[in-house]
N, C-alpha and C positions, 0 to 999 in steps of 0.2 A: 473914289469911295472913301468914306469917313467911318472909322470905328470909334465908338465911345462907350463908356460904361453906362449901363442902364440905371435909371433912378426910379424912385417910387412912382413918380408921375408917368412913367413909361409902361406901367403894368397893362393898361388897356391895349397898348401897341403890341406887347408881347403876345397877348391872347389873340389879337387880330391876325398876327402872322401865324401863330400856332394853328388856328382854325382855318387857315387858307390853303393848307397843304393838301395834296392829292394822296400821296403815299402816307400811311400812318395817320390818316385823318381821324380826329376825335372832335366831337362837338363840345360846346361849353358844358352841356349837361353830362356828357361822358367824362370829361375832365373833372367836373365837380364830384362825380361818383367815386373818382379815384383820389379825392382829397386835394385836387389842384384847383384852387380858387384864387381870386385876387387877394384875399386875405392871407392865404398860406404863402403865396409868392411874396407878398410884402414882408411877411415875417422872415422868410428865407433870405431876402435881400438885406435884411437888417442884422442877420446873424452870420451863418457859415457860407453863404452863397454870394456869387457875383454873376452878373449877366452883362453881355456886350451886345450892342446893336450896330449893324452895318447900315449906312445910309448912302444914297446916291442923290445928289442935289437936295439934301436935307429930308429926303423921303426914306423912312425906315423900310428896309427890304429883307432883313434877316436878323436872327439873334441866336446866341448860344448862352448856356447857363451851366455853371459848375458849382459843386459843393465840396469845399475843402475838408470838412469833417469826414466825409465818406470817400474823398479822393475820386470823384466821379464827374464826368460831363454828362448831364442828364437831359439836356435840351439843345437841339441844333436844328433850326428850321429856317427855310428860305421861301419867300413868296414865289409861287410857281413861275411867274413871268420873269423872274430874275435868276433862275437857276442857271448854272454853267458860267457865271461871270466872276467866280473866285471869292464871293462873299463867304460861302460855307468854309472853304479852306482857311481863309484869313481869320474867321471867328473861331475855328477849332484851334488854330495856332495861338490865338489870344488866350483862350481858356486853358490850353495846355501849359503855356508859359506861366500863367498865374498859379496853377497847381504846382508846377515845379518850384517856383519861387517860394511857395508856402512850405516846401520841404517834402513834398510827395516824391517817392521813388518809383511808384507804380500807380497808374491811374486806370480807370475802367469806364465802360459804358455798355448799355444794352441796346439792341436793335432787333428788328424782325429777322428770324432765321430763314431767310430766303435769299439765295445768292443772286436772284433776278432783281431784287430791290436795289434801287439806286444807292440807298444808304449803305448797304452791305459792301458794295464795290468801292464806294467813296471812302469808307473807313480803312479798307485794305490798302487803297492807294495812298492814304496818309500815314501808313506804317503801323496801323493797329493790327493786333493778332487775335483771331477768334480762338477762344479757349474752351468754353463749354456751354451747353444748352441749359437754360433755367427751367424750373418747374412750369412756368407759364408759357414756355415755348420760345421765348426770346433767346438770342445768343449773346453771350458776354464777350466783349473784346477788351484786351488790355494793351497798355503801352508802358514801357519802362524807360526811365531816364537813362541816357547814355552819358558816359564821362565827358565827351566833347560838349554836349549840351549843358551839363552841369557846370563846366568851366566857363562857358560863355555867359551863363546867368550870373556868375559871381563877378565877372570882369566887366 
C-alpha cells in the first residue's frame, strides 16, 4: 500500500471515493448542499488543509483530509471493497501526525452517534475519546497528544 499527499488533480478521485461508501453515504448533490464541492475542496487544499490517498497497485482506495486551522480530521473514507485492510488506520495516523507536527495539542472529529456504526468503533480502537453530542446529532471525538508522541515527532 502506498500513501501519498493528494494534489488538486486528485479532487475527482476524492469525490469518487466519498460517494462510494455505504455508511454515511452522501450524493454529490447532498455534498454540494453542504458546501462541499470540487471548488471548495480545491481552495481548502491550497490553504489550511491536507489530504492523503492510499493506493494499492496505483489504484486509489481511500483518503483522509485534515484542517490545521480547526485542528480536525474531517474526512476519512475507504472504498467498501477495500475496508479492513489497514488503509483507514494508516491514513488516520498520517493525518494525526501532520496535525501534531503543526503544533496541535488536541484534535477532533465528528461522526454519527451510533455505536453500531463501523466508524464509531474504528475511532475508539484508534484511541479517540467521545466527548459530546453536537446539535446535529453527531458525536465529537477528541485525541490529545501524549508526551511520548511529542518527543518522537521532534526527534
